[in-house]
C-alpha positions as CSV (number, residue, x, y, z in Angstrom):
1,M,-109.2,40.5,91.7
2,N,-106.4,39.2,89.6
3,K,-107.6,38.6,85.9
4,L,-106.1,36.1,83.4
5,G,-107.2,35.3,79.9
6,L,-107.0,33.8,76.5
7,L,-106.2,35.9,73.4
8,G,-107.2,34.3,70.2
9,K,-109.9,34.1,67.4
10,N,-113.0,31.9,67.4
11,I,-112.0,30.5,70.9
12,S,-115.2,29.6,72.4
13,Y,-114.3,26.0,72.4
14,S,-110.9,26.7,74.2
15,F,-109.3,24.3,76.6
16,S,-107.7,27.2,78.8
17,K,-110.9,28.8,80.2
18,T,-112.3,25.4,81.4
19,Y,-108.8,24.2,82.5
20,F,-108.2,27.2,84.8
21,K,-111.7,27.3,86.1
22,K,-111.4,23.6,87.3
23,K,-107.8,24.8,88.7
24,F,-109.2,27.5,90.6
25,D,-112.2,25.6,92.0
26,K,-110.0,22.5,93.2
27,E,-107.1,24.5,94.6
28,H,-109.5,27.0,96.3
29,I,-108.0,30.0,94.4
30,K,-110.4,32.8,95.1
31,D,-108.9,36.0,93.8
32,T,-108.3,35.1,90.3
33,T,-110.7,34.9,87.3
34,Y,-109.6,33.6,83.8
35,E,-111.8,34.8,80.6
36,N,-111.6,34.6,76.7
37,F,-110.6,37.7,74.7
38,D,-111.7,36.6,71.3
39,I,-110.9,39.3,68.7
40,E,-111.1,39.7,65.1
41,S,-107.9,41.2,64.6
42,I,-104.5,41.8,66.6
43,D,-105.1,45.5,66.3
44,L,-107.6,45.3,69.1
45,F,-105.0,43.8,71.3
46,P,-104.0,47.2,72.8
47,S,-107.5,48.2,73.8
48,I,-107.9,44.9,75.9
49,I,-104.6,45.8,77.7
50,K,-105.9,49.3,78.3
51,N,-109.2,48.5,79.3
52,T,-109.1,45.4,81.5
53,K,-108.4,46.2,84.9
54,D,-106.0,44.0,87.1
55,L,-104.9,42.0,84.0
56,K,-101.9,40.1,85.1
57,G,-101.4,37.5,82.3
58,L,-102.5,36.1,79.0
59,N,-102.3,32.9,77.0
60,V,-102.0,33.4,73.3
61,T,-103.5,30.8,70.6
62,I,-104.2,30.8,66.8
63,P,-103.9,33.0,65.0
64,Y,-101.9,35.4,67.2
65,K,-98.7,33.7,68.6
66,E,-96.4,35.7,66.0
67,Q,-98.7,38.6,65.4
68,V,-98.7,39.7,69.1
69,I,-94.9,40.2,69.2
70,P,-94.8,43.7,67.9
71,F,-97.0,44.8,70.7
72,L,-94.7,43.5,73.5
73,D,-92.2,45.2,75.6
74,K,-89.8,42.3,75.9
75,L,-89.4,38.5,75.0
76,N,-88.1,36.1,77.0
77,K,-84.9,34.3,75.4
78,K,-86.7,31.3,74.6
79,A,-89.7,33.2,73.0
80,K,-87.2,35.1,71.1
81,A,-85.3,32.0,69.6
82,I,-88.7,30.5,68.8
83,G,-90.5,33.6,67.1
84,A,-93.7,32.8,68.7
85,V,-95.4,33.8,72.1
86,N,-98.2,31.8,73.9
87,T,-97.7,33.3,77.1
88,I,-97.7,37.1,78.1
89,K,-96.8,38.2,81.8
90,I,-98.1,41.8,82.8
91,T,-95.6,43.3,85.3
92,K,-96.5,45.8,88.1
93,K,-95.1,48.7,85.9
94,G,-97.4,47.5,83.0
95,N,-94.7,46.1,80.8
96,L,-95.7,43.0,78.6
97,I,-93.3,40.3,78.3
98,G,-93.6,37.3,76.1
99,Y,-92.9,33.8,76.7
100,N,-93.2,30.3,75.0
101,T,-94.3,27.2,77.1
102,D,-95.5,25.3,74.2
103,C,-92.1,23.9,73.9
104,Y,-92.0,22.8,77.4
105,G,-95.3,21.2,77.1
106,F,-94.5,19.5,74.1
107,K,-91.2,18.4,75.2
108,K,-92.5,16.9,78.7
109,S,-95.3,15.2,76.8
110,L,-93.2,13.3,74.0
111,K,-90.3,12.4,76.0
112,P,-91.6,9.2,77.9
113,F,-92.3,7.8,74.3
114,L,-89.1,8.2,72.9
115,K,-87.1,5.2,71.8
116,T,-83.4,5.4,70.3
117,H,-84.8,4.8,66.7
118,H,-86.8,8.0,67.0
119,K,-84.2,10.3,65.2
120,K,-86.0,12.2,62.7
121,A,-89.2,14.0,62.6
122,L,-91.9,15.5,60.2
123,I,-93.6,18.8,61.2
124,L,-96.9,19.3,59.4
125,G,-97.8,23.0,59.2
126,T,-95.6,26.1,59.6
127,G,-97.5,28.3,62.0
128,G,-96.5,29.7,65.4
129,A,-97.0,26.4,67.0
130,S,-94.8,24.5,64.8
131,K,-91.9,26.9,65.7
132,A,-91.9,25.8,69.3
133,I,-92.1,22.0,68.2
134,A,-89.1,22.8,65.9
135,Y,-87.4,24.3,68.8
136,S,-88.2,21.4,71.2
137,L,-86.9,18.9,68.9
138,K,-83.4,20.6,68.3
139,E,-83.1,20.5,72.2
140,L,-83.8,16.8,71.9
141,D,-81.4,16.2,69.4
142,I,-84.0,15.1,66.7
143,D,-83.6,16.2,63.1
144,Y,-86.9,17.8,61.7
145,S,-88.2,18.9,58.3
146,Y,-91.3,20.7,57.7
147,V,-94.4,19.7,55.6
148,S,-96.3,22.4,53.9
149,R,-99.0,23.1,51.1
150,T,-96.6,25.3,49.5
151,A,-92.8,25.3,49.0
152,S,-90.4,27.8,50.5
153,K,-87.0,27.8,51.7
154,N,-87.8,26.6,55.0
155,V,-89.9,23.8,53.9
156,Q,-88.4,20.6,53.1
157,F,-91.5,18.9,51.6
158,T,-94.7,19.8,50.3
159,Y,-97.7,17.4,50.7
160,D,-97.4,16.6,47.0
161,T,-93.8,15.6,47.3
162,L,-94.1,13.5,50.4
163,S,-93.3,10.0,49.5
164,K,-93.8,6.7,51.5
165,N,-90.0,6.7,51.7
166,S,-89.9,10.0,53.6
167,I,-92.5,8.6,56.1
168,K,-90.5,5.5,56.6
169,N,-87.5,7.7,57.2
170,H,-89.1,9.9,59.6
171,Q,-90.2,7.9,62.8
172,I,-92.0,10.9,64.4
173,I,-95.1,12.9,62.6
174,I,-96.2,16.0,64.4
175,N,-99.5,17.5,63.1
176,C,-99.3,21.2,63.9
177,S,-102.0,22.2,61.4
178,P,-105.6,23.0,62.5
179,L,-106.9,20.2,60.1
180,G,-109.1,17.8,61.9
181,T,-110.1,20.2,64.8
182,F,-113.7,19.9,65.8
183,P,-116.3,20.3,64.0
184,N,-114.4,19.4,61.0
185,V,-113.4,15.9,62.2
186,N,-113.1,14.2,59.0
187,D,-110.2,16.3,57.7
188,C,-106.6,15.2,58.2
189,P,-103.2,15.9,56.6
190,N,-102.8,14.3,53.2
191,I,-99.7,12.3,53.9
192,P,-99.0,8.6,52.8
193,Y,-100.5,6.9,55.9
194,K,-99.9,3.5,54.5
195,A,-96.0,3.9,55.3
196,I,-96.8,4.5,58.9
197,S,-95.6,1.4,61.1
198,K,-95.5,0.3,64.8
199,T,-92.1,2.3,65.2
200,H,-93.9,5.5,64.6
201,I,-95.0,8.3,67.1
202,L,-97.7,10.1,65.7
203,F,-98.5,13.5,67.8
204,D,-101.4,15.7,67.2
205,L,-101.5,19.1,68.9
206,I,-105.3,19.1,68.6
207,Y,-107.2,17.6,71.6
208,N,-110.7,18.0,70.4
209,P,-111.7,15.5,69.2
210,E,-109.5,13.3,71.4
211,E,-108.7,11.1,68.6
212,T,-108.4,13.0,65.3
213,K,-108.3,11.1,61.8
214,F,-104.7,11.8,61.7
215,L,-104.1,9.7,65.0
216,N,-106.8,7.2,64.0
217,H,-104.5,6.4,60.8
218,G,-101.9,6.1,63.0
219,K,-103.5,3.8,65.4
220,T,-104.6,1.5,62.6
221,N,-101.1,1.1,61.5
222,G,-99.9,0.1,65.1
223,A,-98.0,3.6,65.7
224,T,-97.9,5.0,69.1
225,T,-100.4,8.1,69.2
226,I,-100.4,11.1,71.3
227,N,-102.9,14.0,71.3
228,G,-102.4,17.6,72.6
229,L,-104.0,17.5,75.9
230,K,-101.1,16.7,78.2
231,M,-98.9,19.2,76.3
232,L,-101.7,21.8,76.8
233,E,-101.9,21.0,80.6
234,F,-98.0,21.1,81.0
235,Q,-98.0,24.4,79.1
236,A,-100.9,25.7,81.2
237,E,-99.1,24.8,84.6
238,K,-95.8,26.7,83.1
239,A,-97.7,29.7,82.4
240,W,-99.2,29.8,85.8
241,S,-95.9,29.5,87.4
242,I,-94.6,32.4,85.1
243,W,-97.7,34.6,86.1
244,N,-96.9,33.4,89.8
245,L,-100.1,34.7,91.3
246,Q,-100.3,32.8,94.3
């Protein structure tokens, strides 16, 4: 029996386990299981590898996309450039290879909505997921700026310095922060929502709830809104092809 799973913290709500269970049922895949590896600290990661027989691959979620890297034997070129891993393949020899399929999922789900005026983006948050988003935007030839609570050399705006004008000048806004995730559905990034217009795209990596407060503010102002579900589905299928267990 091949085993796959998700590495993360407080992940009982996770999309991946449900997604793969449905996939296995639908496609009559009988020789593979998918389970959650919910750990308090990344230091427990080696014991999962050591004690889980027939483990062939893992997805990685918050907060371990960057923390897991030192434990891996090798990084695929894209994952290395991004500096974050969300998929691990375990080879026959037991080597751990890190990949990033978030960038693939994001690009594929954003592309159908892009118009010629979508030249500049704001990335809300600076965690592991935001790195994959930045990489994808670069590939799409879209300028991006980071927004974070605290200033640093990589952060162009803090939430305190973000003006209406900055919102008007950036026609794509992507929430890579966990703000608004179930159960805290009334939270949202603190940005000048009044400056959002129908020419904007608001993309939220969150998929639960389906419409976050962030997306709702965008919708109210006529913006195109996209949640994280399609991105997750695309990245999951990409991960499956990397594990290539069929």
